[in-house]
C-alpha positions as CSV (number, residue, x, y, z in Angstrom):
1,M,96.7,115.0,85.5
2,A,99.7,115.9,88.0
3,K,102.0,113.4,86.1
4,L,101.2,115.0,82.8
5,A,101.9,118.4,84.3
6,A,105.1,117.4,86.0
7,D,106.4,115.5,82.7
8,T,105.3,118.7,80.5
9,Y,107.2,121.2,82.8
10,G,110.1,118.8,83.4
11,E,110.7,118.5,79.7
12,A,110.2,122.4,79.0
13,L,112.9,122.8,81.5
14,F,115.0,120.1,80.1
15,S,114.5,121.6,76.6
16,L,115.6,124.9,77.9
17,A,118.9,123.4,79.4
18,V,119.9,121.6,76.1
19,E,118.8,124.6,74.0
20,E,121.0,127.0,76.1
21,N,123.8,124.3,76.5
22,K,123.3,124.5,80.4
23,V,122.4,120.9,80.9
24,D,125.0,120.3,83.6
25,R,124.7,123.9,85.3
26,L,121.0,123.4,85.7
27,F,121.1,119.9,86.7
28,E,123.3,120.7,89.6
29,E,121.2,123.7,90.5
30,M,117.9,121.8,90.6
31,E,119.6,119.1,92.5
32,A,120.8,121.5,95.4
33,L,117.5,123.3,95.4
34,K,115.7,119.7,95.7
35,A,118.2,119.2,98.6
36,I,117.3,122.7,100.3
37,L,113.8,122.2,100.0
38,D,113.9,118.6,101.4
39,Q,115.9,120.1,104.4
40,N,113.2,122.8,104.7
41,P,109.9,121.3,104.4
42,D,108.1,124.3,105.9
43,F,109.0,126.5,102.8
44,N,106.9,124.1,100.6
45,V,103.9,124.3,103.3
46,V,104.3,128.0,102.9
47,M,104.5,128.1,99.1
48,N,101.4,125.9,99.0
49,H,99.2,127.7,101.7
50,P,95.8,128.9,100.0
51,K,95.8,132.0,102.1
52,I,99.2,133.4,101.1
53,T,98.9,135.5,98.0
54,R,100.6,134.7,94.6
55,D,102.3,138.0,94.8
56,Q,103.6,137.3,98.5
57,K,104.8,133.8,97.4
58,E,106.8,135.4,94.2
59,K,108.3,137.8,96.6
60,M,109.5,135.2,98.8
61,I,110.9,133.3,95.7
62,E,112.9,136.5,94.6
63,E,114.2,137.0,98.5
64,V,115.1,133.5,99.1
65,F,116.6,132.7,95.5
66,H,117.7,135.6,93.6
67,G,121.3,135.7,93.5
68,R,121.9,132.2,95.0
69,V,120.4,130.3,91.8
70,S,120.4,131.3,88.0
71,D,117.8,133.7,86.8
72,E,116.6,130.5,84.8
73,I,115.7,128.7,88.1
74,T,114.2,131.6,89.8
75,G,112.1,132.4,86.7
76,F,110.9,128.8,86.5
77,L,109.9,128.8,90.2
78,R,107.8,132.0,89.6
79,L,106.2,130.4,86.4
80,L,105.3,127.5,88.4
81,L,103.5,129.6,90.6
82,Q,101.8,131.9,88.1
83,K,100.6,128.6,86.5
84,E,99.4,127.1,89.8
85,R,101.8,124.1,89.5
86,Y,104.3,124.8,92.4
87,K,102.5,121.8,94.2
88,E,104.0,119.4,91.6
89,L,107.7,120.8,92.0
90,D,109.0,117.5,93.4
91,A,107.6,115.3,90.6
92,I,108.9,118.0,88.1
93,L,112.4,117.8,89.7
94,A,112.3,114.0,89.5
95,F,111.3,114.0,85.9
96,F,114.0,116.7,85.0
97,S,116.5,114.6,86.8
98,A,115.7,111.3,85.2
99,R,115.7,113.1,81.8
100,V,119.1,114.5,82.4
101,K,120.5,111.2,83.5
102,E,119.2,109.7,80.5
103,Y,120.5,112.2,78.1
104,K,123.9,112.0,79.6
105,G,124.0,108.1,79.4
106,I,123.5,107.5,83.2
107,G,121.4,104.6,84.1
108,V,119.8,104.4,87.7
109,A,119.4,101.0,89.0
110,Y,118.1,99.5,92.2
111,V,119.7,96.4,93.6
112,T,118.3,94.5,96.4
113,T,120.1,91.8,97.9
114,A,119.6,89.4,101.0
115,V,122.8,90.6,102.4
116,P,125.1,93.5,102.1
117,L,127.3,93.4,99.1
118,K,131.2,93.6,99.4
119,D,132.8,96.3,97.3
120,A,134.3,93.7,94.7
121,Q,130.8,92.5,94.2
122,K,129.4,95.8,93.9
123,A,132.0,96.5,91.2
124,A,131.1,93.3,89.3
125,V,127.3,94.3,89.6
126,E,128.0,97.7,88.0
127,R,130.5,96.1,85.5
128,K,127.8,93.6,84.2
129,L,125.1,96.4,84.1
130,L,127.2,98.7,82.0
131,D,128.0,95.9,79.5
132,T,124.5,94.8,79.2
133,T,122.6,98.1,79.3
134,G,124.6,100.3,77.0
135,Y,124.9,103.0,79.6
136,K,128.2,105.1,80.0
137,E,127.7,105.3,83.9
138,M,125.6,103.6,86.3
139,E,124.0,105.2,89.6
140,I,123.2,102.1,91.6
141,H,121.1,102.2,94.9
142,Y,121.8,99.0,97.2
143,S,119.4,97.8,99.8
144,E,118.6,94.5,101.7
145,D,115.9,92.3,102.1
146,K,116.4,89.3,104.1
147,D,113.1,87.7,102.7
148,L,115.0,87.1,99.4
149,I,117.1,84.3,101.1
150,G,119.8,84.8,98.4
151,G,120.2,86.1,94.8
152,M,119.3,89.7,93.9
153,V,116.5,91.7,92.2
154,I,117.7,94.4,89.8
155,R,115.3,97.2,88.9
156,I,116.3,99.8,86.1
157,G,113.3,101.9,84.9
158,D,110.2,99.5,84.4
159,R,112.7,96.6,83.9
160,V,113.0,94.0,86.6
161,V,115.5,90.9,86.8
162,D,114.6,88.9,89.8
163,S,117.2,86.0,90.4
164,S,116.4,85.6,94.0
165,I,116.2,82.5,95.8
166,R,112.6,83.5,97.0
167,T,111.4,83.9,93.5
168,R,112.8,80.6,92.4
169,L,111.4,78.7,95.4
170,D,108.1,80.4,94.8
171,G,108.1,79.0,91.0
172,L,108.9,75.6,92.3
173,K,106.3,75.5,94.7
174,K,103.8,76.6,92.0
175,S,105.0,74.1,89.6
176,L,104.5,71.3,92.3
177,A,101.2,72.5,93.1
178,D,100.4,72.3,89.3
179,I,101.4,68.6,89.1
180,Q,98.7,66.1,89.2
181,V,99.4,63.0,91.4
182,G,97.7,59.9,90.5
């Protein structure tokens, strides 16, 4: 249920951004808002506290954000409070961010390798992903997992390309186990 609400509110915010031709500005503001809230987790604790009234929470939003972010963002935060959906703000922000990136042709990839890649290798990975996905830009998050032994695992959305040696060895092991001797 929370995912549905996050998708609904995130889509509403995205539609507003497109209709008012404010996609870039609202995206930047929402990214900044997320960073601020990540740095100040106590704010969300207060905003989700059941003993603090909605009026007090709305007043806090006005005092903290009015004049620092657009009226659309301040109004959106008040709306989430009124509809008792503020606790889903992180999921809404994630949905909105993903939706804007998709709209702008920015792919988000997670690349895992056994060892850190050099800059030239990262550039080659980015070129290959741009050539094969149809995105205009790529946002690539790199990580290492020594258990892969070699090769890499690439995840874009729900698509995974696993060319790791670990996976190949697991496949070979399964094939060998399936062979009947005798």
